[in-house]
N, C-alpha and C positions, 0 to 999 in steps of 0.2 A: 504493500500500500504506500502510495506516495505521501511525502510529508504534508503536502497541501491538503490532501483528503483527510489526513488525521487531524489537522488543524481545524478543518471544517466541522468534523464530528465533535472535536473538543468544544468548539463554540456552541454547537447544538446541545451537547450534554450540559454545558455550563448554564445555558438558558434554563433548562429543565430543572437543574439542581438548585441554583441560587435564586431564580426568579419565581418559579412555581412551587418550589419546596418538595418536588418529587424525591422519593428515596432512590438509592442506586439500583435497587431491585426493580422498581417501576420504570426507571430509565432503560435498564437492560431489556425489559419486556417490550417497551415502546420501539426501541431501535433495533431489536432483534440481535443483540450481542450479549456477551456474558457480563456478569457483575464485575469481574476482575478487569475487563476492558473498560468498563465505565469508570472504575477507580483510576485507571491510568489516564483516561481522557480528562477527567476533572483535575488530576494532578498536573497534567500537561498544560491545561488552561491557566492554572495558577502560575506555573513556572515560566510560561511564555508571555505573561502579563496581558492576557486576554481579558481579564476581569478587573473592572474598577466600578464606578457608579453605573456605567453601561458595560456590556460585554463588547470588547473592543475589536472583535472579529465578526463581521456579519456573515451569516450563512449564505454562501453564493446562490443556492437554489432559491432562497427567499429574495435575494437581490434581483435575480432574474425575473421572478414572478412580479415583483414590484415594478420593474422597468416595463414589462409588457402590459401590466394594468395601466400604468401611467400613460403609455402610448395609446392604448385602446380607448381610454376614457378621458383623455386631455387633462390629466392631473399634473399640477405643478409640483406636488409632493405626494409620494406614496411609500409606505413602509409596510413590509410583511414580516410577521414574527413566526418562528417555528411553532407548529402545533400538531404535527403528525403523531398520532397515538395518545394525545392528551385528552383528558376529560374536559367538559365545557368550562368548569370553574377554573381549571388551570390555564386554559386557553384565554379566558377573560383576564386573568392576572398578567399574562404575557402582554396582551394588548394595552392594558392600563399602564403597565410599566413603561412601555415604549411611548405611549401618548404623553405620559408625565414628562419624559425627557424632551420630547419635541416641543411641548407647550413651554417648558422652562426656557428652552433655547430661544424660541420666538419672542418670549416676553422679556428676555434679558437684553435684547438688542438695544432698546432705548426706553426712556422713561415716558410716562404720560400717555400711554396708549389707551384707546377705547377698545374693550374686549367684549364682544357680544357672545352670549352663551345660551345654548338650548338646555335640555334636561336629560335625565336618564342615569341609571346606575353606573354604567361604564364610564361615562364622563365624570361623574362625581368621584368614583374610585380613582380615576386618573389624577384629578386635581388633588385629592388627599395624598397621593404619592409624591406630588411635586415638592421640591424644597421651598422654603419661604423666600419671598422676594421683597423683603422689607424695604421701604423707601422707593418703590417703583412708581408710585403715584398713578397707577392705572385706574381707569374707570371701568367697572364691571357691570354690564347691562344685560338684563334679561330680555329674551326674545318672545317670551310667552308668559301669560298669567299662570300662577301655580295653585290657584284656588279651584276647588271643585264646586259643584252646585250647592252643597250644604255648608260651604265656608271653610272646610278643612283644606290643608295644603299637603302637597307631596313631600315625601321624605327626601327627595332628590332636588332640593333647592340649590342648584348648581352655582348661580352667580354669587350667592352669599358665601359659599365655600371658597370660591376664587378670591373674593374680596378679602377674606380672612388670611389667605395665603400671601396676597400682595399688599396688604395693609392699605387697600384702595377704597374708593367710594363704591357703593352698591346702589344701582338704580333698578327698581322693581316695576314691572308692568302692573298698574293698579286696577286689575280686572281679573275675573275668572277666565280660565282658558276658553270655555264655551259659555256664552251668555244664554239667558233663558229663551230668547228669540231674536230675530233680526232687529226689532225695535229696541230691545234692551241692549243689544250690542252697540247700536248707534249712540246710546246714552253713555256707555262706558268709554267708547272710542272718541267722543267729543270732549272728554275731560281734559283740562289744561295740562295736568301732570302726565296723563297718558300720551298726549301729543309731544311733550318735551322728551319723554323717555324713548318713544318709538323713533323720533327723529335722530336721537343720539345713537340708537341701535343701527339705523340705516347708514350712518357714517362711520361705523366701527372699522378699526384698522385690521382686526382679525376676528374670525368667528369660529367657535368650537361647538360641535353638535354631537348628539347621539342620534341613532336611527332606531325607530321602533317598528316592530312587526305588527301586522293586523291579522290576528288569528284568535282562536278560542283562548280565553283567559289572558289576552295580551295586556300590556301595561296600562293602556288607556282604560280598559274595563276594570282591571284588577285594582287600580288606584281610584276608581270612582268618577272618572271624567266623562265616561259615556255609559249608557244603559245597555243591557243585553240585546234589546230589540234594535237599538241603533247600530250595534256591532253587526247584527244579522243583516241589516239593510246594506251596510258598507260591504260586507263580504259578497252579497249578491251583485253589487256593482263592480266587483273585481278588485277591491282594495287589497293591497299587500303590504303597504308601508305607511309609516307616519313620521313626519319630520317637523318639529315644533308645532304639532297640532294639525298640520296640513296632511290630508289623506291622499295617497297617490296609488295608481294602478301599476301593473307589471311593466308598463312602458314608460313609467315615470311621469305620467300625466295626472295633474290634480283632478280629483273626482268632485264634480259638482253635486252637492247634497244639501239638505236642510242643516246638517251639522256644520258644513263649511260657511253657511250664511251666519252662523252664530259665533264663529271663531274670532277671537280678539288678538291672536298672535301677529307678529310682524310678518309682512309679506316678504318671502325670500325670492330674490331674482334668479332666474334661470341663467346659467353661465356666469357665475359671479366673477368679478374682476379683482376683488380683494381676497386674501387667503381665507378660505372657508373649509375647515377640516372636520371630518367625521371620524369617530372611533367606534368600530363595531365589528363583530365577527361571530363565528359559531354557526352550526347548521340551521338553527332556528331563524337566523337573520339573513340567510343566503338570498332569498327572493327579495327581501326588503332592501338590502344593500344594492343588489343589481338594479332594482327599480330606481333608486336614488341616483345611481350612476347614469342610467339611461336618460333620465330627465335632466341631467347636468345641474343638479341642485348643489353640488359641492365641487371643489377643485383640489381637494386633498383627502387622503384616506389612510388610516392605519388599521390593518386587519390581520388575519392569520393565514397561514399557507394553504390550509384546506379550503377556506373561503375563496382565496385567490385562485386556486385550481378550479373551483366551481365556476367562478366568473370567467375564467379562460377556457373552461370545458376541457380540463386536463385530468389525467389519472396519475396517482402516485404508485409507481411500480418498481422503482429502482431501489435495490438493496445492495450495499457494498460490504465486502468482507474486510475486516480490519485485522 
């Protein structure tokens, strides 16, 4: 086995051991090698200085997938993390770790940026992994209301979490995600503070988003933003994804519905010109991520290699002997 191939596998093993917390036995099963080989790979990763805050040797297969995805979907930034053989929770930890590094790098470039944020568990977990950026003077702006119809709020109040990390100001959309009806929406959206916040969000220097799937027991339903009968109607219309409350079909086209008429979220432009990054992966999100890419709602993506292969319609079939 060539030294380059061993280094590649050492980087993959290091991701699985240090980022996801897999045991050496689990890594051996996932990669199809012995536990003794795993031990040598991890030792080599340490000896060759591949490990610091990041793993300093990217897995070439993941780099290739990222490059092809970026080319196919016109992405200015794309990163793919190793995920073959991993459980969904471990895969999500990989994505959130990579996302935290990317966000910290983008937000460290200069002070006083306006950062627009969506919602979701993956995005919040990524922000929690970020180092503190005290004194950055960033403004953190929500793209959607976090209140449900009964006045409760989601646990994934992402802009507040980011504001705490950056010691910056937090601007909240003063409205529920979905108003009672179109007339009620007009009242919320004509509020002076609503207009100030939404205008600030539209001028954001960078945007970070999560991608939600539309399926049985999806986040919108589970968190109380929509009712079961509303979900059923959306599914009949071909809905597969949600991004800051906007419901889209498999081709990335926004679905016209009564729910859309009640939505108070910021309107996202198709083909954004400023950095607009989404962090998502795993089999449950495959269709949703593809729809968002087809609709060109984002221009940056951090995902996992199995999702990347799904998007590129590739199969994982190569096993090397170490």
